[in-house]
PDB file of N, H, CA, C and O in Angstrom:
ATOM      1  N   UNK A   1     -10.798   7.835   0.446  1.00  0.00           N
ATOM      2  CA  UNK A   1      -9.417   7.425   0.585  1.00  0.00           C
ATOM      3  C   UNK A   1      -8.747   7.370  -0.789  1.00  0.00           C
ATOM      4  O   UNK A   1      -7.557   7.662  -0.909  1.00  0.00           O
ATOM      5  N   UNK A   2      -9.511   6.995  -1.833  1.00  0.00           N
ATOM      6  H   UNK A   2     -10.478   6.758  -1.735  1.00  0.00           H
ATOM      7  CA  UNK A   2      -8.924   6.967  -3.174  1.00  0.00           C
ATOM      8  C   UNK A   2      -8.401   8.341  -3.569  1.00  0.00           C
ATOM      9  O   UNK A   2      -7.332   8.456  -4.169  1.00  0.00           O
ATOM     10  N   UNK A   3      -9.144   9.367  -3.235  1.00  0.00           N
ATOM     11  H   UNK A   3     -10.013   9.274  -2.748  1.00  0.00           H
ATOM     12  CA  UNK A   3      -8.719  10.730  -3.550  1.00  0.00           C
ATOM     13  C   UNK A   3      -7.471  11.085  -2.749  1.00  0.00           C
ATOM     14  O   UNK A   3      -6.548  11.705  -3.277  1.00  0.00           O
ATOM     15  N   UNK A   4      -7.443  10.701  -1.498  1.00  0.00           N
ATOM     16  H   UNK A   4      -8.193  10.198  -1.069  1.00  0.00           H
ATOM     17  CA  UNK A   4      -6.292  11.001  -0.643  1.00  0.00           C
ATOM     18  C   UNK A   4      -5.014  10.345  -1.162  1.00  0.00           C
ATOM     19  O   UNK A   4      -3.939  10.940  -1.085  1.00  0.00           O
ATOM     20  N   UNK A   5      -5.121   9.139  -1.685  1.00  0.00           N
ATOM     21  H   UNK A   5      -5.995   8.656  -1.748  1.00  0.00           H
ATOM     22  CA  UNK A   5      -3.934   8.420  -2.141  1.00  0.00           C
ATOM     23  C   UNK A   5      -3.303   9.071  -3.366  1.00  0.00           C
ATOM     24  O   UNK A   5      -2.125   8.845  -3.642  1.00  0.00           O
ATOM     25  N   UNK A   6      -4.065   9.875  -4.106  1.00  0.00           N
ATOM     26  H   UNK A   6      -5.022  10.058  -3.882  1.00  0.00           H
ATOM     27  CA  UNK A   6      -3.552  10.541  -5.299  1.00  0.00           C
ATOM     28  C   UNK A   6      -3.149  11.986  -5.030  1.00  0.00           C
ATOM     29  O   UNK A   6      -2.595  12.649  -5.907  1.00  0.00           O
ATOM     30  N   UNK A   7      -3.419  12.467  -3.848  1.00  0.00           N
ATOM     31  H   UNK A   7      -3.870  11.929  -3.136  1.00  0.00           H
ATOM     32  CA  UNK A   7      -3.173  13.866  -3.513  1.00  0.00           C
ATOM     33  C   UNK A   7      -1.728  14.100  -3.082  1.00  0.00           C
ATOM     34  O   UNK A   7      -1.105  13.259  -2.435  1.00  0.00           O
ATOM     35  N   UNK A   8      -1.223  15.253  -3.457  1.00  0.00           N
ATOM     36  H   UNK A   8      -1.729  15.937  -3.983  1.00  0.00           H
ATOM     37  CA  UNK A   8       0.161  15.638  -3.170  1.00  0.00           C
ATOM     38  C   UNK A   8       0.503  15.542  -1.684  1.00  0.00           C
ATOM     39  O   UNK A   8       1.598  15.101  -1.335  1.00  0.00           O
ATOM     40  N   UNK A   9      -0.395  15.939  -0.822  1.00  0.00           N
ATOM     41  H   UNK A   9      -1.285  16.297  -1.106  1.00  0.00           H
ATOM     42  CA  UNK A   9      -0.120  15.942   0.611  1.00  0.00           C
ATOM     43  C   UNK A   9      -0.843  14.821   1.354  1.00  0.00           C
ATOM     44  O   UNK A   9      -0.292  14.236   2.287  1.00  0.00           O
ATOM     45  N   UNK A  10      -2.052  14.527   0.951  1.00  0.00           N
ATOM     46  H   UNK A  10      -2.500  15.002   0.193  1.00  0.00           H
ATOM     47  CA  UNK A  10      -2.855  13.530   1.668  1.00  0.00           C
ATOM     48  C   UNK A  10      -2.293  12.123   1.556  1.00  0.00           C
ATOM     49  O   UNK A  10      -2.570  11.286   2.415  1.00  0.00           O
ATOM     50  N   UNK A  11      -1.503  11.836   0.510  1.00  0.00           N
ATOM     51  H   UNK A  11      -1.277  12.516  -0.188  1.00  0.00           H
ATOM     52  CA  UNK A  11      -0.928  10.499   0.403  1.00  0.00           C
ATOM     53  C   UNK A  11      -0.012  10.210   1.588  1.00  0.00           C
ATOM     54  O   UNK A  11       0.134   9.056   1.993  1.00  0.00           O
ATOM     55  N   UNK A  12       0.599  11.241   2.140  1.00  0.00           N
ATOM     56  H   UNK A  12       0.480  12.178   1.812  1.00  0.00           H
ATOM     57  CA  UNK A  12       1.446  11.057   3.325  1.00  0.00           C
ATOM     58  C   UNK A  12       0.612  10.686   4.552  1.00  0.00           C
ATOM     59  O   UNK A  12       1.075   9.950   5.423  1.00  0.00           O
ATOM     60  N   UNK A  13      -0.606  11.194   4.614  1.00  0.00           N
ATOM     61  H   UNK A  13      -0.981  11.792   3.906  1.00  0.00           H
ATOM     62  CA  UNK A  13      -1.509  10.838   5.710  1.00  0.00           C
ATOM     63  C   UNK A  13      -1.845   9.349   5.624  1.00  0.00           C
ATOM     64  O   UNK A  13      -1.833   8.645   6.634  1.00  0.00           O
ATOM     65  N   UNK A  14      -2.142   8.879   4.424  1.00  0.00           N
ATOM     66  H   UNK A  14      -2.152   9.451   3.604  1.00  0.00           H
ATOM     67  CA  UNK A  14      -2.447   7.461   4.235  1.00  0.00           C
ATOM     68  C   UNK A  14      -1.225   6.609   4.609  1.00  0.00           C
ATOM     69  O   UNK A  14      -1.363   5.583   5.274  1.00  0.00           O
ATOM     70  N   UNK A  15      -0.043   7.034   4.184  1.00  0.00           N
ATOM     71  H   UNK A  15       0.069   7.868   3.644  1.00  0.00           H
ATOM     72  CA  UNK A  15       1.174   6.296   4.529  1.00  0.00           C
ATOM     73  C   UNK A  15       1.389   6.254   6.039  1.00  0.00           C
ATOM     74  O   UNK A  15       1.768   5.216   6.582  1.00  0.00           O
ATOM     75  N   UNK A  16       1.154   7.352   6.706  1.00  0.00           N
ATOM     76  H   UNK A  16       0.845   8.195   6.265  1.00  0.00           H
ATOM     77  CA  UNK A  16       1.326   7.414   8.159  1.00  0.00           C
ATOM     78  C   UNK A  16       0.325   6.515   8.870  1.00  0.00           C
ATOM     79  O   UNK A  16       0.664   5.861   9.856  1.00  0.00           O
ATOM     80  N   UNK A  17      -0.904   6.483   8.372  1.00  0.00           N
ATOM     81  H   UNK A  17      -1.179   7.014   7.571  1.00  0.00           H
ATOM     82  CA  UNK A  17      -1.917   5.598   8.950  1.00  0.00           C
ATOM     83  C   UNK A  17      -1.450   4.147   8.824  1.00  0.00           C
ATOM     84  O   UNK A  17      -1.534   3.385   9.787  1.00  0.00           O
ATOM     85  N   UNK A  18      -0.962   3.764   7.654  1.00  0.00           N
ATOM     86  H   UNK A  18      -0.894   4.383   6.872  1.00  0.00           H
ATOM     87  CA  UNK A  18      -0.470   2.397   7.455  1.00  0.00           C
ATOM     88  C   UNK A  18       0.701   2.074   8.383  1.00  0.00           C
ATOM     89  O   UNK A  18       0.853   0.940   8.838  1.00  0.00           O
ATOM     90  N   UNK A  19       1.502   3.059   8.649  1.00  0.00           N
ATOM     91  H   UNK A  19       1.378   3.980   8.280  1.00  0.00           H
ATOM     92  CA  UNK A  19       2.683   2.874   9.494  1.00  0.00           C
ATOM     93  C   UNK A  19       2.325   2.745  10.977  1.00  0.00           C
ATOM     94  O   UNK A  19       3.006   2.041  11.722  1.00  0.00           O
ATOM     95  N   UNK A  20       1.269   3.414  11.397  1.00  0.00           N
ATOM     96  H   UNK A  20       0.715   3.985  10.792  1.00  0.00           H
ATOM     97  CA  UNK A  20       0.982   3.499  12.833  1.00  0.00           C
ATOM     98  C   UNK A  20      -0.169   2.630  13.318  1.00  0.00           C
ATOM     99  O   UNK A  20      -0.337   2.453  14.524  1.00  0.00           O
ATOM    100  N   UNK A  21      -0.966   2.084  12.405  1.00  0.00           N
ATOM    101  H   UNK A  21      -0.831   2.228  11.425  1.00  0.00           H
ATOM    102  CA  UNK A  21      -2.120   1.295  12.850  1.00  0.00           C
ATOM    103  C   UNK A  21      -1.680  -0.111  13.277  1.00  0.00           C
ATOM    104  O   UNK A  21      -0.557  -0.535  13.004  1.00  0.00           O
ATOM    105  N   UNK A  22      -2.579  -0.813  13.943  1.00  0.00           N
ATOM    106  H   UNK A  22      -3.492  -0.468  14.164  1.00  0.00           H
ATOM    107  CA  UNK A  22      -2.241  -2.177  14.365  1.00  0.00           C
ATOM    108  C   UNK A  22      -2.382  -3.135  13.176  1.00  0.00           C
ATOM    109  O   UNK A  22      -2.886  -2.752  12.121  1.00  0.00           O
ATOM    110  N   UNK A  23      -1.936  -4.373  13.354  1.00  0.00           N
ATOM    111  H   UNK A  23      -1.527  -4.684  14.211  1.00  0.00           H
ATOM    112  CA  UNK A  23      -1.898  -5.342  12.260  1.00  0.00           C
ATOM    113  C   UNK A  23      -3.266  -5.603  11.642  1.00  0.00           C
ATOM    114  O   UNK A  23      -3.386  -5.694  10.420  1.00  0.00           O
ATOM    115  N   UNK A  24      -4.281  -5.722  12.462  1.00  0.00           N
ATOM    116  H   UNK A  24      -4.183  -5.648  13.454  1.00  0.00           H
ATOM    117  CA  UNK A  24      -5.628  -5.996  11.957  1.00  0.00           C
ATOM    118  C   UNK A  24      -6.140  -4.824  11.120  1.00  0.00           C
ATOM    119  O   UNK A  24      -6.714  -5.032  10.051  1.00  0.00           O
ATOM    120  N   UNK A  25      -5.943  -3.626  11.585  1.00  0.00           N
ATOM    121  H   UNK A  25      -5.477  -3.456  12.454  1.00  0.00           H
ATOM    122  CA  UNK A  25      -6.363  -2.443  10.843  1.00  0.00           C
ATOM    123  C   UNK A  25      -5.576  -2.328   9.533  1.00  0.00           C
ATOM    124  O   UNK A  25      -6.138  -2.007   8.486  1.00  0.00           O
ATOM    125  N   UNK A  26      -4.263  -2.596   9.609  1.00  0.00           N
ATOM    126  H   UNK A  26      -3.806  -2.857  10.459  1.00  0.00           H
ATOM    127  CA  UNK A  26      -3.411  -2.517   8.426  1.00  0.00           C
ATOM    128  C   UNK A  26      -3.890  -3.490   7.354  1.00  0.00           C
ATOM    129  O   UNK A  26      -3.965  -3.131   6.179  1.00  0.00           O
ATOM    130  N   UNK A  27      -4.209  -4.707   7.748  1.00  0.00           N
ATOM    131  H   UNK A  27      -4.148  -4.999   8.702  1.00  0.00           H
ATOM    132  CA  UNK A  27      -4.689  -5.700   6.779  1.00  0.00           C
ATOM    133  C   UNK A  27      -5.987  -5.245   6.120  1.00  0.00           C
ATOM    134  O   UNK A  27      -6.159  -5.412   4.912  1.00  0.00           O
ATOM    135  N   UNK A  28      -6.895  -4.676   6.896  1.00  0.00           N
ATOM    136  H   UNK A  28      -6.755  -4.540   7.877  1.00  0.00           H
ATOM    137  CA  UNK A  28      -8.161  -4.188   6.340  1.00  0.00           C
ATOM    138  C   UNK A  28      -7.919  -3.063   5.333  1.00  0.00           C
ATOM    139  O   UNK A  28      -8.529  -3.037   4.264  1.00  0.00           O
ATOM    140  N   UNK A  29      -7.039  -2.152   5.675  1.00  0.00           N
ATOM    141  H   UNK A  29      -6.543  -2.173   6.544  1.00  0.00           H
ATOM    142  CA  UNK A  29      -6.738  -1.031   4.777  1.00  0.00           C
ATOM    143  C   UNK A  29      -6.012  -1.524   3.535  1.00  0.00           C
ATOM    144  O   UNK A  29      -6.338  -1.112   2.421  1.00  0.00           O
ATOM    145  N   UNK A  30      -5.030  -2.402   3.716  1.00  0.00           N
ATOM    146  H   UNK A  30      -4.765  -2.736   4.621  1.00  0.00           H
ATOM    147  CA  UNK A  30      -4.276  -2.924   2.571  1.00  0.00           C
ATOM    148  C   UNK A  30      -5.176  -3.681   1.604  1.00  0.00           C
ATOM    149  O   UNK A  30      -4.998  -3.591   0.389  1.00  0.00           O
ATOM    150  N   UNK A  31      -6.127  -4.415   2.128  1.00  0.00           N
ATOM    151  H   UNK A  31      -6.272  -4.488   3.115  1.00  0.00           H
ATOM    152  CA  UNK A  31      -7.052  -5.145   1.269  1.00  0.00           C
ATOM    153  C   UNK A  31      -7.809  -4.183   0.358  1.00  0.00           C
ATOM    154  O   UNK A  31      -8.006  -4.463  -0.825  1.00  0.00           O
ATOM    155  N   UNK A  32      -8.220  -3.081   0.899  1.00  0.00           N
ATOM    156  H   UNK A  32      -8.061  -2.854   1.859  1.00  0.00           H
ATOM    157  CA  UNK A  32      -8.948  -2.089   0.097  1.00  0.00           C
ATOM    158  C   UNK A  32      -8.034  -1.358  -0.873  1.00  0.00           C
ATOM    159  O   UNK A  32      -8.434  -1.058  -1.998  1.00  0.00           O
ATOM    160  N   UNK A  33      -6.817  -1.073  -0.449  1.00  0.00           N
ATOM    161  H   UNK A  33      -6.492  -1.317   0.464  1.00  0.00           H
ATOM    162  CA  UNK A  33      -5.878  -0.359  -1.316  1.00  0.00           C
ATOM    163  C   UNK A  33      -5.433  -1.244  -2.480  1.00  0.00           C
ATOM    164  O   UNK A  33      -5.294  -0.763  -3.605  1.00  0.00           O
ATOM    165  N   UNK A  34      -5.209  -2.525  -2.217  1.00  0.00           N
ATOM    166  H   UNK A  34      -5.322  -2.915  -1.303  1.00  0.00           H
ATOM    167  CA  UNK A  34      -4.703  -3.428  -3.254  1.00  0.00           C
ATOM    168  C   UNK A  34      -5.597  -3.458  -4.484  1.00  0.00           C
ATOM    169  O   UNK A  34      -5.109  -3.664  -5.595  1.00  0.00           O
ATOM    170  N   UNK A  35      -6.881  -3.259  -4.305  1.00  0.00           N
ATOM    171  H   UNK A  35      -7.277  -3.092  -3.402  1.00  0.00           H
ATOM    172  CA  UNK A  35      -7.814  -3.253  -5.433  1.00  0.00           C
ATOM    173  C   UNK A  35      -7.556  -2.084  -6.384  1.00  0.00           C
ATOM    174  O   UNK A  35      -8.011  -2.108  -7.528  1.00  0.00           O
ATOM    175  N   UNK A  36      -6.836  -1.068  -5.924  1.00  0.00           N
ATOM    176  H   UNK A  36      -6.467  -1.049  -4.995  1.00  0.00           H
ATOM    177  CA  UNK A  36      -6.614   0.140  -6.715  1.00  0.00           C
ATOM    178  C   UNK A  36      -5.148   0.343  -7.108  1.00  0.00           C
ATOM    179  O   UNK A  36      -4.804   1.396  -7.646  1.00  0.00           O
ATOM    180  N   UNK A  37      -4.289  -0.625  -6.856  1.00  0.00           N
ATOM    181  H   UNK A  37      -4.569  -1.480  -6.419  1.00  0.00           H
ATOM    182  CA  UNK A  37      -2.857  -0.420  -7.088  1.00  0.00           C
ATOM    183  C   UNK A  37      -2.527  -0.125  -8.548  1.00  0.00           C
ATOM    184  O   UNK A  37      -1.710   0.756  -8.819  1.00  0.00           O
ATOM    185  N   UNK A  38      -3.130  -0.826  -9.484  1.00  0.00           N
ATOM    186  H   UNK A  38      -3.794  -1.541  -9.265  1.00  0.00           H
ATOM    187  CA  UNK A  38      -2.826  -0.572 -10.896  1.00  0.00           C
ATOM    188  C   UNK A  38      -3.203   0.844 -11.302  1.00  0.00           C
ATOM    189  O   UNK A  38      -2.487   1.478 -12.078  1.00  0.00           O
ATOM    190  N   UNK A  39      -4.304   1.338 -10.793  1.00  0.00           N
ATOM    191  H   UNK A  39      -4.886   0.824 -10.163  1.00  0.00           H
ATOM    192  CA  UNK A  39      -4.713   2.713 -11.088  1.00  0.00           C
ATOM    193  C   UNK A  39      -3.762   3.700 -10.422  1.00  0.00           C
ATOM    194  O   UNK A  39      -3.383   4.700 -11.031  1.00  0.00           O
ATOM    195  N   UNK A  40      -3.378   3.432  -9.198  1.00  0.00           N
ATOM    196  H   UNK A  40      -3.685   2.619  -8.704  1.00  0.00           H
ATOM    197  CA  UNK A  40      -2.490   4.343  -8.464  1.00  0.00           C
ATOM    198  C   UNK A  40      -1.127   4.490  -9.130  1.00  0.00           C
ATOM    199  O   UNK A  40      -0.489   5.535  -9.005  1.00  0.00           O
ATOM    200  N   UNK A  41      -0.674   3.454  -9.838  1.00  0.00           N
ATOM    201  H   UNK A  41      -1.193   2.606  -9.939  1.00  0.00           H
ATOM    202  CA  UNK A  41       0.622   3.518 -10.526  1.00  0.00           C
ATOM    203  C   UNK A  41       0.664   4.630 -11.560  1.00  0.00           C
ATOM    204  O   UNK A  41       1.745   5.085 -11.936  1.00  0.00           O
ATOM    205  N   UNK A  42      -0.486   5.071 -12.021  1.00  0.00           N
ATOM    206  H   UNK A  42      -1.364   4.702 -11.716  1.00  0.00           H
ATOM    207  CA  UNK A  42      -0.574   6.090 -13.077  1.00  0.00           C
ATOM    208  C   UNK A  42      -0.445   7.510 -12.533  1.00  0.00           C
ATOM    209  O   UNK A  42      -0.288   8.455 -13.307  1.00  0.00           O
ATOM    210  N   UNK A  43      -0.508   7.668 -11.225  1.00  0.00           N
ATOM    211  H   UNK A  43      -0.635   6.901 -10.596  1.00  0.00           H
ATOM    212  CA  UNK A  43      -0.470   8.990 -10.609  1.00  0.00           C
ATOM    213  C   UNK A  43       0.841   9.194  -9.863  1.00  0.00           C
ATOM    214  O   UNK A  43       1.332   8.291  -9.185  1.00  0.00           O
ATOM    215  N   UNK A  44       1.391  10.376  -9.996  1.00  0.00           N
ATOM    216  H   UNK A  44       0.992  11.110 -10.546  1.00  0.00           H
ATOM    217  CA  UNK A  44       2.665  10.687  -9.350  1.00  0.00           C
ATOM    218  C   UNK A  44       2.633  10.366  -7.867  1.00  0.00           C
ATOM    219  O   UNK A  44       3.539   9.701  -7.364  1.00  0.00           O
ATOM    220  N   UNK A  45       1.625  10.817  -7.164  1.00  0.00           N
ATOM    221  H   UNK A  45       0.889  11.357  -7.572  1.00  0.00           H
ATOM    222  CA  UNK A  45       1.572  10.631  -5.720  1.00  0.00           C
ATOM    223  C   UNK A  45       1.009   9.269  -5.345  1.00  0.00           C
ATOM    224  O   UNK A  45       1.264   8.771  -4.249  1.00  0.00           O
ATOM    225  N   UNK A  46       0.252   8.670  -6.240  1.00  0.00           N
ATOM    226  H   UNK A  46       0.045   9.074  -7.130  1.00  0.00           H
ATOM    227  CA  UNK A  46      -0.234   7.312  -6.023  1.00  0.00           C
ATOM    228  C   UNK A  46       0.911   6.314  -5.988  1.00  0.00           C
ATOM    229  O   UNK A  46       0.832   5.287  -5.315  1.00  0.00           O
ATOM    230  N   UNK A  47       1.975   6.624  -6.717  1.00  0.00           N
ATOM    231  H   UNK A  47       2.039   7.459  -7.264  1.00  0.00           H
ATOM    232  CA  UNK A  47       3.152   5.748  -6.740  1.00  0.00           C
ATOM    233  C   UNK A  47       3.786   5.627  -5.354  1.00  0.00           C
ATOM    234  O   UNK A  47       4.380   4.599  -5.027  1.00  0.00           O
ATOM    235  N   UNK A  48       3.662   6.662  -4.553  1.00  0.00           N
ATOM    236  H   UNK A  48       3.180   7.497  -4.818  1.00  0.00           H
ATOM    237  CA  UNK A  48       4.180   6.607  -3.178  1.00  0.00           C
ATOM    238  C   UNK A  48       3.424   5.548  -2.375  1.00  0.00           C
ATOM    239  O   UNK A  48       4.022   4.812  -1.590  1.00  0.00           O
ATOM    240  N   UNK A  49       2.118   5.477  -2.576  1.00  0.00           N
ATOM    241  H   UNK A  49       1.632   6.075  -3.213  1.00  0.00           H
ATOM    242  CA  UNK A  49       1.296   4.487  -1.880  1.00  0.00           C
ATOM    243  C   UNK A  49       1.646   3.087  -2.362  1.00  0.00           C
ATOM    244  O   UNK A  49       1.775   2.165  -1.556  1.00  0.00           O
ATOM    245  N   UNK A  50       1.801   2.923  -3.672  1.00  0.00           N
ATOM    246  H   UNK A  50       1.696   3.672  -4.326  1.00  0.00           H
ATOM    247  CA  UNK A  50       2.166   1.618  -4.227  1.00  0.00           C
ATOM    248  C   UNK A  50       3.476   1.136  -3.605  1.00  0.00           C
ATOM    249  O   UNK A  50       3.584  -0.018  -3.189  1.00  0.00           O
ATOM    250  N   UNK A  51       4.459   2.015  -3.544  1.00  0.00           N
ATOM    251  H   UNK A  51       4.372   2.952  -3.882  1.00  0.00           H
ATOM    252  CA  UNK A  51       5.753   1.645  -2.962  1.00  0.00           C
ATOM    253  C   UNK A  51       5.608   1.262  -1.492  1.00  0.00           C
ATOM    254  O   UNK A  51       6.217   0.292  -1.039  1.00  0.00           O
ATOM    255  N   UNK A  52       4.813   2.011  -0.753  1.00  0.00           N
ATOM    256  H   UNK A  52       4.319   2.799  -1.120  1.00  0.00           H
ATOM    257  CA  UNK A  52       4.622   1.717   0.670  1.00  0.00           C
ATOM    258  C   UNK A  52       3.909   0.381   0.862  1.00  0.00           C
ATOM    259  O   UNK A  52       4.271  -0.395   1.746  1.00  0.00           O
ATOM    260  N   UNK A  53       2.905   0.114   0.045  1.00  0.00           N
ATOM    261  H   UNK A  53       2.610   0.745  -0.673  1.00  0.00           H
ATOM    262  CA  UNK A  53       2.171  -1.156   0.140  1.00  0.00           C
ATOM    263  C   UNK A  53       3.107  -2.314  -0.166  1.00  0.00           C
ATOM    264  O   UNK A  53       3.108  -3.314   0.551  1.00  0.00           O
ATOM    265  N   UNK A  54       3.902  -2.190  -1.222  1.00  0.00           N
ATOM    266  H   UNK A  54       3.901  -1.377  -1.804  1.00  0.00           H
ATOM    267  CA  UNK A  54       4.838  -3.260  -1.563  1.00  0.00           C
ATOM    268  C   UNK A  54       5.828  -3.497  -0.420  1.00  0.00           C
ATOM    269  O   UNK A  54       6.165  -4.639  -0.111  1.00  0.00           O
ATOM    270  N   UNK A  55       6.281  -2.431   0.191  1.00  0.00           N
ATOM    271  H   UNK A  55       6.007  -1.502  -0.060  1.00  0.00           H
ATOM    272  CA  UNK A  55       7.215  -2.547   1.313  1.00  0.00           C
ATOM    273  C   UNK A  55       6.557  -3.249   2.507  1.00  0.00           C
ATOM    274  O   UNK A  55       7.165  -4.119   3.129  1.00  0.00           O
ATOM    275  N   UNK A  56       5.326  -2.873   2.820  1.00  0.00           N
ATOM    276  H   UNK A  56       4.832  -2.167   2.314  1.00  0.00           H
ATOM    277  CA  UNK A  56       4.618  -3.490   3.943  1.00  0.00           C
ATOM    278  C   UNK A  56       4.314  -4.962   3.683  1.00  0.00           C
ATOM    279  O   UNK A  56       4.426  -5.790   4.588  1.00  0.00           O
ATOM    280  N   UNK A  57       3.934  -5.286   2.461  1.00  0.00           N
ATOM    281  H   UNK A  57       3.843  -4.614   1.726  1.00  0.00           H
ATOM    282  CA  UNK A  57       3.648  -6.683   2.120  1.00  0.00           C
ATOM    283  C   UNK A  57       4.923  -7.521   2.225  1.00  0.00           C
ATOM    284  O   UNK A  57       4.909  -8.622   2.776  1.00  0.00           O
ATOM    285  N   UNK A  58       6.016  -6.992   1.696  1.00  0.00           N
ATOM    286  H   UNK A  58       6.028  -6.097   1.249  1.00  0.00           H
ATOM    287  CA  UNK A  58       7.294  -7.710   1.768  1.00  0.00           C
ATOM    288  C   UNK A  58       7.731  -7.903   3.215  1.00  0.00           C
ATOM    289  O   UNK A  58       8.214  -8.975   3.578  1.00  0.00           O
ATOM    290  N   UNK A  59       7.567  -6.877   4.042  1.00  0.00           N
ATOM    291  H   UNK A  59       7.174  -6.006   3.747  1.00  0.00           H
ATOM    292  CA  UNK A  59       7.951  -6.979   5.449  1.00  0.00           C
ATOM    293  C   UNK A  59       7.093  -8.008   6.171  1.00  0.00           C
ATOM    294  O   UNK A  59       7.598  -8.768   6.997  1.00  0.00           O
ATOM    295  N   UNK A  60       5.807  -8.037   5.867  1.00  0.00           N
ATOM    296  H   UNK A  60       5.397  -7.419   5.196  1.00  0.00           H
ATOM    297  CA  UNK A  60       4.900  -9.005   6.480  1.00  0.00           C
ATOM    298  C   UNK A  60       5.243 -10.419   6.070  1.00  0.00           C
ATOM    299  O   UNK A  60       5.213 -11.330   6.897  1.00  0.00           O
ATOM    300  N   UNK A  61       5.570 -10.614   4.806  1.00  0.00           N
ATOM    301  H   UNK A  61       5.594  -9.874   4.134  1.00  0.00           H
ATOM    302  CA  UNK A  61       5.952 -11.945   4.329  1.00  0.00           C
ATOM    303  C   UNK A  61       7.261 -12.390   4.972  1.00  0.00           C
ATOM    304  O   UNK A  61       7.413 -13.548   5.362  1.00  0.00           O
ATOM    305  N   UNK A  62       8.194 -11.464   5.077  1.00  0.00           N
ATOM    306  H   UNK A  62       8.071 -10.524   4.760  1.00  0.00           H
ATOM    307  CA  UNK A  62       9.484 -11.790   5.691  1.00  0.00           C
ATOM    308  C   UNK A  62       9.284 -12.188   7.155  1.00  0.00           C
ATOM    309  O   UNK A  62       9.890 -13.140   7.645  1.00  0.00           O
ATOM    310  N   UNK A  63       8.419 -11.436   7.839  1.00  0.00           N
ATOM    311  H   UNK A  63       7.927 -10.662   7.440  1.00  0.00           H
ATOM    312  CA  UNK A  63       8.143 -11.709   9.248  1.00  0.00           C
ATOM    313  C   UNK A  63       7.502 -13.084   9.425  1.00  0.00           C
ATOM    314  O   UNK A  63       7.760 -13.778  10.408  1.00  0.00           O
ATOM    315  N   UNK A  64       6.663 -13.469   8.458  1.00  0.00           N
ATOM    316  H   UNK A  64       6.454 -12.905   7.659  1.00  0.00           H
ATOM    317  CA  UNK A  64       5.980 -14.759   8.532  1.00  0.00           C
ATOM    318  C   UNK A  64       6.806 -15.896   7.931  1.00  0.00           C
ATOM    319  O   UNK A  64       6.406 -17.059   7.997  1.00  0.00           O
ATOM    320  N   UNK A  65       7.954 -15.563   7.347  1.00  0.00           N
ATOM    321  H   UNK A  65       8.279 -14.619   7.294  1.00  0.00           H
ATOM    322  CA  UNK A  65       8.799 -16.579   6.751  1.00  0.00           C
ATOM    323  C   UNK A  65       8.291 -17.099   5.424  1.00  0.00           C
ATOM    324  O   UNK A  65       8.594 -18.230   5.045  1.00  0.00           O
ATOM    325  N   UNK A  66       7.512 -16.280   4.701  1.00  0.00           N
ATOM    326  H   UNK A  66       7.266 -15.360   5.009  1.00  0.00           H
ATOM    327  CA  UNK A  66       6.953 -16.681   3.411  1.00  0.00           C
ATOM    328  C   UNK A  66       7.868 -16.236   2.281  1.00  0.00           C
ATOM    329  O   UNK A  66       8.697 -15.342   2.451  1.00  0.00           O
ATOM    330  N   UNK A  67       7.708 -16.865   1.138  1.00  0.00           N
ATOM    331  H   UNK A  67       7.035 -17.591   0.999  1.00  0.00           H
ATOM    332  CA  UNK A  67       8.422 -16.445  -0.065  1.00  0.00           C
ATOM    333  C   UNK A  67       7.819 -15.137  -0.552  1.00  0.00           C
ATOM    334  O   UNK A  67       6.601 -14.968  -0.496  1.00  0.00           O
ATOM    335  N   UNK A  68       8.634 -14.215  -1.025  1.00  0.00           N
ATOM    336  H   UNK A  68       9.624 -14.352  -1.071  1.00  0.00           H
ATOM    337  CA  UNK A  68       8.103 -12.949  -1.523  1.00  0.00           C
ATOM    338  C   UNK A  68       7.165 -13.177  -2.702  1.00  0.00           C
ATOM    339  O   UNK A  68       7.434 -14.006  -3.572  1.00  0.00           O
ATOM    340  N   UNK A  69       6.069 -12.437  -2.723  1.00  0.00           N
ATOM    341  H   UNK A  69       5.851 -11.764  -2.016  1.00  0.00           H
ATOM    342  CA  UNK A  69       5.124 -12.520  -3.821  1.00  0.00           C
ATOM    343  C   UNK A  69       5.025 -11.163  -4.481  1.00  0.00           C
ATOM    344  O   UNK A  69       5.450 -10.154  -3.918  1.00  0.00           O
ATOM    345  N   UNK A  70       4.459 -11.143  -5.680  1.00  0.00           N
ATOM    346  H   UNK A  70       4.114 -11.963  -6.137  1.00  0.00           H
ATOM    347  CA  UNK A  70       4.244  -9.880  -6.379  1.00  0.00           C
ATOM    348  C   UNK A  70       2.917  -9.303  -5.923  1.00  0.00           C
ATOM    349  O   UNK A  70       1.899  -9.996  -5.919  1.00  0.00           O
ATOM    350  N   UNK A  71       2.928  -8.052  -5.544  1.00  0.00           N
ATOM    351  H   UNK A  71       3.754  -7.489  -5.548  1.00  0.00           H
ATOM    352  CA  UNK A  71       1.705  -7.357  -5.132  1.00  0.00           C
ATOM    353  C   UNK A  71       0.900  -6.995  -6.358  1.00  0.00           C
ATOM    354  O   UNK A  71      -0.325  -7.117  -6.364  1.00  0.00           O
ATOM    355  N   UNK A  72       1.588  -6.547  -7.400  1.00  0.00           N
ATOM    356  H   UNK A  72       2.583  -6.448  -7.394  1.00  0.00           H
ATOM    357  CA  UNK A  72       0.931  -6.133  -8.626  1.00  0.00           C
ATOM    358  C   UNK A  72       1.073  -7.207  -9.688  1.00  0.00           C
ATOM    359  O   UNK A  72       2.118  -7.850  -9.779  1.00  0.00           O
ATOM    360  N   UNK A  73       0.041  -7.411 -10.490  1.00  0.00           N
ATOM    361  H   UNK A  73      -0.808  -6.888 -10.416  1.00  0.00           H
ATOM    362  CA  UNK A  73       0.174  -8.356 -11.595  1.00  0.00           C
ATOM    363  C   UNK A  73       1.134  -7.797 -12.639  1.00  0.00           C
ATOM    364  O   UNK A  73       1.262  -6.581 -12.786  1.00  0.00           O
ATOM    365  N   UNK A  74       1.794  -8.672 -13.349  1.00  0.00           N
ATOM    366  H   UNK A  74       1.690  -9.659 -13.229  1.00  0.00           H
ATOM    367  CA  UNK A  74       2.715  -8.221 -14.401  1.00  0.00           C
ATOM    368  C   UNK A  74       1.929  -7.581 -15.521  1.00  0.00           C
ATOM    369  O   UNK A  74       0.853  -8.057 -15.882  1.00  0.00           O
ATOM    370  N   UNK A  75       2.464  -6.491 -16.078  1.00  0.00           N
ATOM    371  H   UNK A  75       3.338  -6.104 -15.784  1.00  0.00           H
ATOM    372  CA  UNK A  75       1.790  -5.796 -17.195  1.00  0.00           C
ATOM    373  C   UNK A  75       2.142  -6.456 -18.498  1.00  0.00           C
ATOM    374  O   UNK A  75       1.679  -6.023 -19.553  1.00  0.00           O
TER     375      UNK A  75
END
């Protein structure tokens, strides 16, 4: 999956999976992706995944009525 997230075309597959899976599956995938977010920021296509993860986290927090948090640590 790490390779897919950096690939020109495969990153869209990962994004689609995140968009279409159920909440439990999404949480499992996001947990694994979050460990690689800082590395993904360095790749053109990895940035698409970072943006999608941040969007999903923000949407989940909004749905739960939580205060927005930072997905990535400050550099």
